[in-house]
ChimeraX commands (.cxc) that place a marker at each C-alpha (Angstrom):
marker #1 position 6.72,61.24,-122.05 radius 0.5
marker #1 position 8.67,60.46,-118.93 radius 0.5
marker #1 position 11.38,57.89,-118.60 radius 0.5
marker #1 position 11.96,56.21,-115.27 radius 0.5
marker #1 position 15.07,55.82,-113.14 radius 0.5
marker #1 position 17.19,53.08,-114.69 radius 0.5
marker #1 position 15.51,53.17,-118.12 radius 0.5
marker #1 position 17.69,53.05,-121.22 radius 0.5
marker #1 position 17.19,56.21,-123.29 radius 0.5
marker #1 position 18.49,56.37,-126.87 radius 0.5
marker #1 position 19.90,59.80,-127.78 radius 0.5
marker #1 position 20.47,60.21,-131.53 radius 0.5
marker #1 position 22.24,62.86,-133.57 radius 0.5
marker #1 position 22.84,63.50,-137.27 radius 0.5
marker #1 position 25.46,65.80,-138.78 radius 0.5
marker #1 position 25.70,67.45,-142.18 radius 0.5
marker #1 position 28.20,69.59,-144.02 radius 0.5
marker #1 position 27.36,73.03,-145.44 radius 0.5
marker #1 position 25.97,71.40,-148.61 radius 0.5
marker #1 position 23.54,69.36,-146.49 radius 0.5
marker #1 position 25.22,65.98,-147.04 radius 0.5
marker #1 position 25.54,63.66,-144.04 radius 0.5
marker #1 position 29.14,63.88,-142.84 radius 0.5
marker #1 position 31.10,62.42,-139.93 radius 0.5
marker #1 position 32.54,65.02,-137.57 radius 0.5
marker #1 position 36.25,64.74,-136.74 radius 0.5
marker #1 position 35.46,64.89,-133.01 radius 0.5
marker #1 position 32.08,64.23,-131.40 radius 0.5
marker #1 position 31.01,64.83,-127.81 radius 0.5
marker #1 position 27.68,64.32,-126.08 radius 0.5
marker #1 position 27.01,66.31,-122.91 radius 0.5
marker #1 position 24.16,65.24,-120.59 radius 0.5
marker #1 position 23.34,67.56,-117.71 radius 0.5
marker #1 position 20.53,67.87,-115.17 radius 0.5
marker #1 position 18.56,71.10,-115.64 radius 0.5
marker #1 position 18.87,73.74,-114.28 radius 0.5
marker #1 position 22.04,72.74,-112.45 radius 0.5
marker #1 position 24.19,69.78,-111.62 radius 0.5
marker #1 position 27.25,67.92,-112.79 radius 0.5
marker #1 position 27.48,67.14,-116.50 radius 0.5
marker #1 position 28.30,63.73,-117.97 radius 0.5
marker #1 position 30.50,63.95,-121.06 radius 0.5
marker #1 position 30.80,61.10,-123.56 radius 0.5
marker #1 position 33.38,61.11,-126.38 radius 0.5
marker #1 position 33.23,59.23,-129.66 radius 0.5
marker #1 position 36.29,57.09,-130.39 radius 0.5
marker #1 position 37.05,55.80,-127.90 radius 0.5
marker #1 position 33.73,55.81,-126.11 radius 0.5
marker #1 position 30.23,54.44,-125.99 radius 0.5
marker #1 position 28.79,56.53,-128.83 radius 0.5
marker #1 position 27.77,54.29,-131.75 radius 0.5
marker #1 position 28.16,55.30,-135.41 radius 0.5
marker #1 position 25.04,54.03,-137.22 radius 0.5
marker #1 position 26.05,55.31,-140.67 radius 0.5
marker #1 position 27.80,58.32,-142.22 radius 0.5
marker #1 position 26.80,61.33,-140.12 radius 0.5
marker #1 position 24.42,59.38,-137.85 radius 0.5
marker #1 position 25.25,58.45,-134.26 radius 0.5
marker #1 position 23.50,57.35,-131.08 radius 0.5
marker #1 position 24.22,56.82,-127.41 radius 0.5
marker #1 position 22.20,54.64,-125.03 radius 0.5
marker #1 position 22.07,56.48,-121.71 radius 0.5
marker #1 position 20.84,54.84,-118.53 radius 0.5
marker #1 position 18.59,57.34,-116.79 radius 0.5
marker #1 position 19.92,58.37,-113.43 radius 0.5
marker #1 position 18.22,57.33,-110.22 radius 0.5
marker #1 position 16.13,60.27,-109.06 radius 0.5
marker #1 position 13.87,60.88,-106.07 radius 0.5
marker #1 position 11.76,63.53,-107.82 radius 0.5
marker #1 position 10.92,64.44,-111.41 radius 0.5
marker #1 position 14.11,65.68,-113.07 radius 0.5
marker #1 position 14.79,67.18,-116.49 radius 0.5
marker #1 position 18.09,66.46,-118.26 radius 0.5
marker #1 position 19.50,68.24,-121.29 radius 0.5
marker #1 position 21.50,66.30,-123.88 radius 0.5
marker #1 position 23.58,68.23,-126.43 radius 0.5
marker #1 position 25.80,66.97,-129.25 radius 0.5
marker #1 position 28.93,68.99,-130.04 radius 0.5
marker #1 position 30.71,68.25,-133.33 radius 0.5
marker #1 position 34.03,69.74,-134.44 radius 0.5
marker #1 position 36.48,69.31,-137.29 radius 0.5
marker #1 position 34.92,68.25,-140.61 radius 0.5
marker #1 position 31.52,69.35,-139.22 radius 0.5
marker #1 position 31.15,72.33,-136.89 radius 0.5
marker #1 position 27.76,71.91,-135.19 radius 0.5
marker #1 position 26.12,71.98,-131.81 radius 0.5
marker #1 position 22.63,70.58,-131.50 radius 0.5
marker #1 position 19.71,72.22,-129.78 radius 0.5
marker #1 position 19.63,70.40,-126.43 radius 0.5
marker #1 position 17.15,67.51,-126.20 radius 0.5
marker #1 position 15.04,67.47,-123.04 radius 0.5
marker #1 position 14.83,64.13,-121.26 radius 0.5
marker #1 position 12.33,63.79,-118.43 radius 0.5
marker #1 position 13.10,61.24,-115.70 radius 0.5
marker #1 position 10.65,60.27,-112.98 radius 0.5
marker #1 position 11.34,58.17,-109.89 radius 0.5
marker #1 position 10.19,54.56,-109.78 radius 0.5
marker #1 position 7.37,54.21,-107.30 radius 0.5
marker #1 position 7.82,51.36,-104.86 radius 0.5
marker link #1:1,2 radius 0.2
marker link #1:2,3 radius 0.2
marker link #1:3,4 radius 0.2
marker link #1:4,5 radius 0.2
marker link #1:5,6 radius 0.2
marker link #1:6,7 radius 0.2
marker link #1:7,8 radius 0.2
marker link #1:8,9 radius 0.2
marker link #1:9,10 radius 0.2
marker link #1:10,11 radius 0.2
marker link #1:11,12 radius 0.2
marker link #1:12,13 radius 0.2
marker link #1:13,14 radius 0.2
marker link #1:14,15 radius 0.2
marker link #1:15,16 radius 0.2
marker link #1:16,17 radius 0.2
marker link #1:17,18 radius 0.2
marker link #1:18,19 radius 0.2
marker link #1:19,20 radius 0.2
marker link #1:20,21 radius 0.2
marker link #1:21,22 radius 0.2
marker link #1:22,23 radius 0.2
marker link #1:23,24 radius 0.2
marker link #1:24,25 radius 0.2
marker link #1:25,26 radius 0.2
marker link #1:26,27 radius 0.2
marker link #1:27,28 radius 0.2
marker link #1:28,29 radius 0.2
marker link #1:29,30 radius 0.2
marker link #1:30,31 radius 0.2
marker link #1:31,32 radius 0.2
marker link #1:32,33 radius 0.2
marker link #1:33,34 radius 0.2
marker link #1:34,35 radius 0.2
marker link #1:35,36 radius 0.2
marker link #1:36,37 radius 0.2
marker link #1:37,38 radius 0.2
marker link #1:38,39 radius 0.2
marker link #1:39,40 radius 0.2
marker link #1:40,41 radius 0.2
marker link #1:41,42 radius 0.2
marker link #1:42,43 radius 0.2
marker link #1:43,44 radius 0.2
marker link #1:44,45 radius 0.2
marker link #1:45,46 radius 0.2
marker link #1:46,47 radius 0.2
marker link #1:47,48 radius 0.2
marker link #1:48,49 radius 0.2
marker link #1:49,50 radius 0.2
marker link #1:50,51 radius 0.2
marker link #1:51,52 radius 0.2
marker link #1:52,53 radius 0.2
marker link #1:53,54 radius 0.2
marker link #1:54,55 radius 0.2
marker link #1:55,56 radius 0.2
marker link #1:56,57 radius 0.2
marker link #1:57,58 radius 0.2
marker link #1:58,59 radius 0.2
marker link #1:59,60 radius 0.2
marker link #1:60,61 radius 0.2
marker link #1:61,62 radius 0.2
marker link #1:62,63 radius 0.2
marker link #1:63,64 radius 0.2
marker link #1:64,65 radius 0.2
marker link #1:65,66 radius 0.2
marker link #1:66,67 radius 0.2
marker link #1:67,68 radius 0.2
marker link #1:68,69 radius 0.2
marker link #1:69,70 radius 0.2
marker link #1:70,71 radius 0.2
marker link #1:71,72 radius 0.2
marker link #1:72,73 radius 0.2
marker link #1:73,74 radius 0.2
marker link #1:74,75 radius 0.2
marker link #1:75,76 radius 0.2
marker link #1:76,77 radius 0.2
marker link #1:77,78 radius 0.2
marker link #1:78,79 radius 0.2
marker link #1:79,80 radius 0.2
marker link #1:80,81 radius 0.2
marker link #1:81,82 radius 0.2
marker link #1:82,83 radius 0.2
marker link #1:83,84 radius 0.2
marker link #1:84,85 radius 0.2
marker link #1:85,86 radius 0.2
marker link #1:86,87 radius 0.2
marker link #1:87,88 radius 0.2
marker link #1:88,89 radius 0.2
marker link #1:89,90 radius 0.2
marker link #1:90,91 radius 0.2
marker link #1:91,92 radius 0.2
marker link #1:92,93 radius 0.2
marker link #1:93,94 radius 0.2
marker link #1:94,95 radius 0.2
marker link #1:95,96 radius 0.2
marker link #1:96,97 radius 0.2
marker link #1:97,98 radius 0.2
marker link #1:98,99 radius 0.2
view
């Protein structure tokens, strides 16, 4: 499913310890980057716009960039400290708004 320029896209991530229990990472970063190339947007938790929903569960509401042609973005969570995880990048498809 495509999103359109200016849409709000919720990007969610959950994090567990080695025993499989939901755990908050010490540091949490979300990287959003156009694929295959382009400048990355980096969002940090605390302080930042990432929301903690519950222990080990977070989300970020990203406003899809304005594009003139179909564009794929990759979104990847990177957790360090109490939890050492990197997510498999989510693919976000953004299409231009037709006038």
